[in-house]
MARVEX-139357 format. One line per field, with one value per residue (C-alpha): residue number from 1; residue in one letter; x, y, z. Coordinates in pm, 1 decimal, padded with zeros to 6 digits, m for minus. Last residue first. Layout:
resi <- (NUM/...)
resn <- (a/...)
px <- (X/...)
py <- (Y/...)
pz <- (Z/...)
END
This chain:
resi <- (119/118/117/116/115/114/113/112/111/110/109/108/107/106/105/104/103/102/101/100/99/98/97/96/95/94/93/92/91/90/89/88/87/86/85/84/83/82/81/80/79/78/77/76/75/74/73/72/71/70/69/68/67/66/65/64/63/62/61/60/59/58/57/56/55/54/53/52/51/50/49/48/47/46/45/44/43/42/41/40/39/38/37/36/35/34/33/32/31/30/29/28/27/26/25/24/23/22/21/20/19/18/17/16/15/14/13/12/11/10/9/8/7/6/5/4/3/2/1)
resn <- (a/g/g/l/l/m/a/p/n/l/e/l/l/r/a/a/t/l/d/q/r/s/e/m/d/y/v/r/g/i/v/l/y/r/a/s/a/d/v/y/f/l/n/s/g/a/v/v/e/c/l/g/g/i/r/a/c/d/v/k/t/i/e/t/k/p/l/r/a/k/l/l/a/t/v/k/n/g/d/p/w/a/i/d/n/a/f/a/v/g/v/g/a/l/l/l/a/g/a/v/l/g/a/h/i/s/y/r/r/l/p/f/r/p/e/t/a/s/m)
px <- (07345.1/07207.2/07361.2/07233.9/06877.9/06898.5/07005.7/06646.0/06540.7/06180.0/06062.3/06264.8/06102.4/05760.0/05822.5/05953.4/05652.1/05401.4/05534.0/05330.4/05102.7/04853.5/04557.5/04743.3/04888.9/05166.1/05251.5/05590.3/05691.4/05669.6/05314.4/05212.7/04881.9/04752.2/04788.7/04407.6/04379.7/04596.4/04970.1/05223.7/05600.1/05864.1/06210.8/06436.0/06337.5/06011.6/05759.2/05425.4/05172.1/04826.7/04636.4/04275.2/04309.7/04666.2/04765.6/04492.9/04626.4/04953.5/05171.3/05494.8/05832.3/05768.2/06077.3/06075.0/06172.1/05812.7/05673.6/05332.3/05255.2/05409.8/05221.0/04886.5/04953.9/05049.2/04734.5/04521.5/04694.8/04655.8/04278.8/04151.9/03973.3/03594.8/03405.2/03258.2/03590.7/03688.8/03384.1/03488.1/03843.7/03720.9/03499.6/03800.6/04013.2/03741.2/03744.2/04123.7/04119.2/03861.3/04065.1/04377.0/04192.2/04050.5/04393.8/04532.7/04265.2/04329.3/04703.3/04678.0/04486.8/04133.3/04033.7/03739.3/03551.3/03667.2/03857.9/03680.5/03526.5/03865.2/03976.6)
py <- (m01561.7/m01221.6/m01228.6/m01578.8/m01491.5/m01157.7/m01341.8/m01462.7/m01104.1/m01090.1/m01406.6/m01315.6/m00972.3/m01138.3/m01361.0/m01067.8/m00853.3/m01125.9/m01172.6/m01475.6/m01545.5/m01735.8/m01541.6/m01220.7/m01186.3/m00934.8/m00641.3/m00486.2/m00131.3/00151.4/00267.9/00519.3/00701.8/00894.7/00611.8/00622.8/00246.5/00259.8/00219.8/m00042.8/m00073.5/m00309.4/m00217.2/m00430.1/m00239.1/m00066.1/m00330.5/m00193.9/m00396.4/m00242.0/m00237.5/m00306.7/m00684.3/m00800.6/m00979.1/m00840.1/m00486.0/m00590.1/m00310.4/m00401.0/m00253.3/00112.0/00316.1/00604.8/00946.7/01043.4/00957.0/01127.6/01102.6/00756.7/00652.2/00764.5/00574.3/00260.4/00290.7/00310.9/00007.1/m00189.5/m00133.8/m00148.1/m00467.5/m00460.8/m00465.9/m00755.6/m00900.5/m00557.0/m00556.1/m00884.0/m00753.9/m00430.5/m00619.1/m00828.8/m00516.8/m00361.7/m00667.6/m00663.1/m00295.7/m00360.7/m00649.1/m00430.3/m00148.8/m00388.7/m00539.9/m00190.3/m00110.0/m00442.4/m00369.7/m00139.3/m00390.6/m00321.9/m00414.5/m00652.9/m00548.7/m00193.0/m00047.0/00225.8/m00005.1/m00156.2/m00507.0)
pz <- (01520.7/01418.9/01072.3/01001.5/01098.5/00921.6/00603.6/00567.5/00485.5/00363.1/00535.6/00846.3/00847.3/00822.3/01123.3/01326.8/01235.5/01314.9/01668.4/01764.4/02059.7/01842.9/01979.5/02069.0/01721.3/01779.7/01555.3/01622.4/01542.8/01294.1/01244.2/00978.0/01001.5/00702.3/00451.7/00417.4/00468.0/00782.4/00757.9/00863.4/00847.8/00712.5/00591.8/00368.1/00056.0/00145.4/00245.7/00362.9/00560.4/00542.8/00868.2/00963.1/00966.8/00904.3/00579.1/00350.6/00300.4/00138.6/m00002.0/m00180.6/m00278.1/m00191.9/m00275.0/m00029.8/m00167.9/m00254.0/00091.1/00096.5/m00276.8/m00307.9/00005.9/m00138.8/m00461.8/m00268.6/m00053.4/m00367.9/m00517.3/m00192.4/m00190.5/00164.2/00269.6/00254.4/00581.7/00782.3/00901.6/01032.2/01259.6/01421.5/01450.6/01608.1/01853.9/01952.8/01991.0/02208.7/02435.0/02449.0/02546.2/02818.0/02959.6/02959.4/03136.2/03393.2/03455.8/03503.2/03760.6/03935.1/03948.9/04247.9/04455.5/04556.5/04910.1/04939.9/05255.5/05212.3/05504.7/05700.7/05962.4/06041.8/05948.3)
END
């Protein structure tokens, strides 16, 4: 080992691991905080969505299923919004504790034929 080399050389992935650990810590703090606040009102979110997405038929809005997000069912589609219905998220939600794809499980609940169609 030369005099200029650090005693414990950093690996490239250690920075990424630190960022991931920090994000998980913040997510845990966010979940703890979310448990102390009132859940968004699904009726209010539905009204906001109808105003912002007038051509989309909203089947159901559930703001208690996933902390901090409202799950929106529109026909056979599933997406998520924040309590103000300003931010819309299309994608997968994973429960890091139980290591489950919550979106996939919910889609199968809503559309059991998807399982048969995909086989």
